[in-house]
C-alpha positions as CSV (number, residue, x, y, z in Angstrom):
1,M,-12.8,0.9,-21.7
2,I,-11.5,0.8,-18.6
3,N,-11.3,-3.0,-17.6
4,K,-9.3,-2.8,-14.3
5,I,-7.2,-0.6,-12.0
6,G,-3.9,-0.9,-13.2
7,K,-1.6,1.2,-10.7
8,I,-1.9,3.3,-7.7
9,T,0.7,5.4,-6.8
10,I,1.6,6.2,-2.7
11,Y,4.5,8.7,-2.5
12,V,6.2,7.7,1.1
13,N,9.0,9.6,2.5
14,N,11.8,6.5,2.3
15,Q,11.6,4.1,-0.7
16,E,13.4,1.3,1.4
17,E,11.8,1.6,4.6
18,A,8.2,1.6,2.4
19,K,9.6,-1.8,0.1
20,E,10.3,-3.1,3.7
21,F,7.1,-2.4,5.1
22,W,5.0,-3.6,2.4
23,T,7.2,-7.1,2.0
24,K,7.8,-7.9,5.0
25,K,4.3,-7.0,7.2
26,M,2.3,-6.7,5.1
27,N,3.7,-10.1,2.8
28,F,3.7,-8.4,-0.7
29,V,5.4,-8.9,-3.6
30,V,7.7,-7.0,-5.9
31,K,6.4,-6.9,-9.2
32,L,9.1,-4.6,-10.6
33,E,12.1,-3.0,-9.3
34,Q,14.2,-1.1,-11.6
35,P,16.5,2.4,-11.9
36,M,15.0,5.3,-13.5
37,G,17.8,7.3,-13.6
38,P,21.0,8.1,-11.6
39,N,18.9,8.7,-8.2
40,M,15.6,7.2,-9.0
41,K,14.1,3.8,-9.4
42,W,11.0,2.6,-10.3
43,L,9.4,0.2,-7.3
44,E,5.9,-1.7,-7.2
45,V,4.6,-4.4,-5.3
46,G,1.5,-6.2,-5.5
47,P,-0.1,-8.8,-2.7
48,S,0.9,-11.8,-5.2
49,E,2.9,-12.3,-8.0
50,D,-0.2,-12.7,-9.9
51,S,-1.9,-10.1,-9.0
52,F,-2.8,-7.3,-11.8
53,T,-3.5,-4.4,-9.1
54,T,-0.1,-2.8,-7.5
55,F,1.6,0.2,-5.6
56,V,3.7,2.1,-7.2
57,I,6.4,3.7,-4.4
58,Y,7.5,6.5,-5.3
59,E,9.7,9.1,-2.8
60,K,7.8,12.5,-2.3
61,N,10.7,14.8,-2.4
62,L,11.8,13.3,-5.7
63,M,8.5,13.9,-7.2
64,L,8.3,17.5,-5.9
65,V,11.7,18.1,-7.0
66,Q,10.5,16.9,-10.6
67,N,7.0,18.3,-10.1
68,P,6.6,21.0,-7.4
69,Q,3.2,21.3,-8.1
70,A,2.3,17.2,-7.4
71,N,-0.8,16.5,-5.0
72,V,2.0,14.3,-2.7
73,G,-0.6,13.5,-0.3
74,H,-2.0,10.1,0.4
75,P,-4.9,8.3,-1.4
76,N,-7.6,6.7,0.5
77,I,-7.3,3.3,-0.3
78,I,-9.4,0.0,1.0
79,L,-7.5,-3.5,0.4
80,S,-10.1,-6.7,0.2
81,T,-9.9,-9.6,2.4
82,D,-12.0,-12.5,2.4
83,D,-11.2,-13.1,6.3
84,I,-11.0,-9.8,8.4
85,E,-10.2,-11.8,11.4
86,S,-7.4,-13.3,10.1
87,T,-6.0,-10.6,8.0
88,Y,-6.3,-8.8,11.3
89,N,-4.4,-10.7,13.2
90,E,-1.6,-11.5,10.7
91,M,-1.2,-7.9,10.3
92,K,-1.2,-7.3,14.2
93,T,1.6,-10.3,14.5
94,N,3.6,-8.5,12.1
95,E,3.8,-5.3,14.1
96,V,1.8,-3.5,11.7
97,E,-0.7,-0.9,13.7
98,V,-3.6,-1.5,13.6
99,G,-6.9,-0.3,15.0
100,E,-10.2,-2.4,15.8
101,I,-12.8,-4.2,13.8
102,M,-15.6,-2.4,12.6
103,K,-18.3,-4.3,12.2
104,M,-20.3,-2.6,9.9
105,P,-24.1,-3.1,8.2
106,Y,-22.2,-3.2,4.8
107,G,-19.1,-5.2,6.1
108,S,-16.1,-5.4,8.7
109,M,-13.4,-3.5,8.5
110,F,-9.9,-1.7,10.2
111,K,-7.9,0.6,9.7
112,F,-4.1,0.3,9.9
113,K,-1.0,2.8,9.3
114,D,2.0,2.3,7.4
115,M,5.6,3.2,8.2
116,D,5.1,7.1,7.3
117,G,1.8,6.8,9.5
118,N,-0.3,6.6,6.4
119,D,-4.0,5.7,7.0
120,Y,-5.7,2.4,5.0
121,L,-8.7,0.6,5.5
122,V,-8.7,-3.5,5.0
123,R,-12.6,-4.9,4.3
124,E,-14.1,-8.2,4.1
125,D,-15.9,-8.9,0.7
126,K,-17.7,-11.6,0.6
């Protein structure tokens, strides 16, 4: 049976801008980057070299050319941290657009936006 979440595809307007955002502002690493033909490349980023789950960064327009019926809308993604305050402060320092930290009975979290204005959540897991 399934025992891990492997990859989550994020459709973006510009793959290079997305790579810059995830590696420079979010401190992710490039896990895999290779050509997929004359005008495309496969790009995976993750929180660390040893992380199993990665984001596959794929351009919306290229996907729609391959499959006009594809849903290139943005998935709801919640990232995890052990320290919400330091993660929040680091992202702010890196000029990531962040919302306020919300203290909920089930944990603390905040929203942030990527370079295309897509919303994400970061939640403290303890």
